[in-house]
Short mmCIF file of the C-alpha atoms (twelve columns), coordinates in Angstrom:
data_MODEL
# 
_entry.id   MODEL 
# 
loop_
_atom_site.group_PDB 
_atom_site.id 
_atom_site.type_symbol 
_atom_site.label_atom_id 
_atom_site.label_alt_id 
_atom_site.label_comp_id 
_atom_site.label_asym_id 
_atom_site.label_seq_id 
_atom_site.Cartn_x 
_atom_site.Cartn_y 
_atom_site.Cartn_z 
_atom_site.pdbx_PDB_model_num 
ATOM 1  C CA . MET A 1  -0.177  3.343  -15.158 1 
ATOM 2  C CA . ALA A 2  -2.248  1.410  -12.635 1 
ATOM 3  C CA . THR A 3  -5.996  1.833  -12.464 1 
ATOM 4  C CA . VAL A 4  -8.612  0.432  -10.148 1 
ATOM 5  C CA . SER A 5  -11.645 -1.402 -11.506 1 
ATOM 6  C CA . MET A 6  -15.133 -1.579 -10.101 1 
ATOM 7  C CA . ARG A 7  -14.535 -5.266 -9.366  1 
ATOM 8  C CA . ASP A 8  -11.460 -4.342 -7.271  1 
ATOM 9  C CA . MET A 9  -13.521 -1.861 -5.278  1 
ATOM 10 C CA . LEU A 10 -16.343 -4.357 -4.744  1 
ATOM 11 C CA . LYS A 11 -13.875 -6.973 -3.473  1 
ATOM 12 C CA . ALA A 12 -12.412 -4.410 -1.062  1 
ATOM 13 C CA . GLY A 13 -15.869 -3.413 0.211   1 
ATOM 14 C CA . VAL A 14 -15.446 0.212  -0.826  1 
ATOM 15 C CA . HIS A 15 -19.145 0.449  -1.642  1 
ATOM 16 C CA . PHE A 16 -20.177 0.203  2.010   1 
ATOM 17 C CA . GLY A 17 -20.665 3.661  3.489   1 
ATOM 18 C CA . HIS A 18 -21.653 4.906  6.914   1 
ATOM 19 C CA . GLN A 19 -24.827 4.114  8.784   1 
ATOM 20 C CA . THR A 20 -27.810 5.911  7.304   1 
ATOM 21 C CA . ARG A 21 -28.352 7.994  10.431  1 
ATOM 22 C CA . TYR A 22 -24.905 9.615  10.064  1 
ATOM 23 C CA . TRP A 23 -25.210 10.792 6.486   1 
ATOM 24 C CA . ASN A 24 -24.336 14.188 5.084   1 
ATOM 25 C CA . PRO A 25 -26.893 15.546 2.571   1 
ATOM 26 C CA . LYS A 26 -24.034 16.722 0.313   1 
ATOM 27 C CA . MET A 27 -23.261 13.045 -0.336  1 
ATOM 28 C CA . LYS A 28 -26.716 12.348 -1.803  1 
ATOM 29 C CA . PRO A 29 -25.520 12.325 -5.464  1 
ATOM 30 C CA . PHE A 30 -22.957 9.631  -4.612  1 
ATOM 31 C CA . ILE A 31 -25.224 7.315  -2.611  1 
ATOM 32 C CA . PHE A 32 -26.727 4.444  -4.600  1 
ATOM 33 C CA . GLY A 33 -29.118 3.322  -1.872  1 
ATOM 34 C CA . ALA A 34 -29.262 1.790  1.592   1 
ATOM 35 C CA . ARG A 35 -29.197 -1.763 2.861   1 
ATOM 36 C CA . ASN A 36 -29.393 -2.874 6.484   1 
ATOM 37 C CA . LYS A 37 -29.218 0.785  7.565   1 
ATOM 38 C CA . VAL A 38 -25.889 1.303  5.742   1 
ATOM 39 C CA . HIS A 39 -25.511 3.524  2.693   1 
ATOM 40 C CA . ILE A 40 -24.234 1.907  -0.497  1 
ATOM 41 C CA . ILE A 41 -21.835 4.141  -2.437  1 
ATOM 42 C CA . ASN A 42 -22.370 4.491  -6.199  1 
ATOM 43 C CA . LEU A 43 -19.186 3.000  -7.652  1 
ATOM 44 C CA . GLU A 44 -20.092 4.114  -11.179 1 
ATOM 45 C CA . LYS A 45 -19.287 7.643  -9.998  1 
ATOM 46 C CA . THR A 46 -16.478 6.664  -7.642  1 
ATOM 47 C CA . VAL A 47 -14.256 4.618  -9.974  1 
ATOM 48 C CA . PRO A 48 -13.570 7.318  -12.613 1 
ATOM 49 C CA . MET A 49 -12.859 10.000 -10.016 1 
ATOM 50 C CA . PHE A 50 -10.612 7.666  -8.020  1 
ATOM 51 C CA . ASN A 51 -8.612  6.786  -11.136 1 
ATOM 52 C CA . GLU A 52 -8.303  10.478 -11.998 1 
ATOM 53 C CA . ALA A 53 -6.906  11.181 -8.519  1 
ATOM 54 C CA . LEU A 54 -4.549  8.204  -8.862  1 
ATOM 55 C CA . ALA A 55 -3.260  9.565  -12.184 1 
ATOM 56 C CA . GLU A 56 -2.559  12.954 -10.581 1 
ATOM 57 C CA . LEU A 57 -0.649  11.291 -7.737  1 
ATOM 58 C CA . ASN A 58 1.401   9.372  -10.308 1 
ATOM 59 C CA . LYS A 59 2.263   12.661 -12.056 1 
ATOM 60 C CA . ILE A 60 3.358   14.196 -8.747  1 
ATOM 61 C CA . ALA A 61 5.462   11.141 -7.913  1 
ATOM 62 C CA . ALA A 62 7.054   11.131 -11.387 1 
ATOM 63 C CA . ARG A 63 8.413   14.622 -10.890 1 
ATOM 64 C CA . LYS A 64 9.454   13.733 -7.334  1 
ATOM 65 C CA . GLY A 65 6.972   16.145 -5.818  1 
ATOM 66 C CA . LYS A 66 5.578   15.952 -2.321  1 
ATOM 67 C CA . ASN A 67 2.890   13.381 -1.696  1 
ATOM 68 C CA . PRO A 68 -0.129  15.152 -0.146  1 
ATOM 69 C CA . PHE A 69 -0.932  12.014 1.866   1 
ATOM 70 C CA . ARG A 70 1.022   10.751 4.828   1 
ATOM 71 C CA . TRP A 71 1.294   6.960  5.149   1 
ATOM 72 C CA . TYR A 72 2.077   5.501  8.554   1 
# 
């Protein structure tokens, strides 16, 4: 089963969030900090949850279930 590493996410720029003025307070636990008025996402929390979601999608695909995401 494929997993995504923190290095993969850093290369893809996943850690860059929205501008600090557009933040939602519910995201506070997942924000590492801010740089140049852009929030930096905490990848230590993101990577495990992303891989968990990826594993669930693999289970759905294995039993030929419907994919909850629509790819265009």
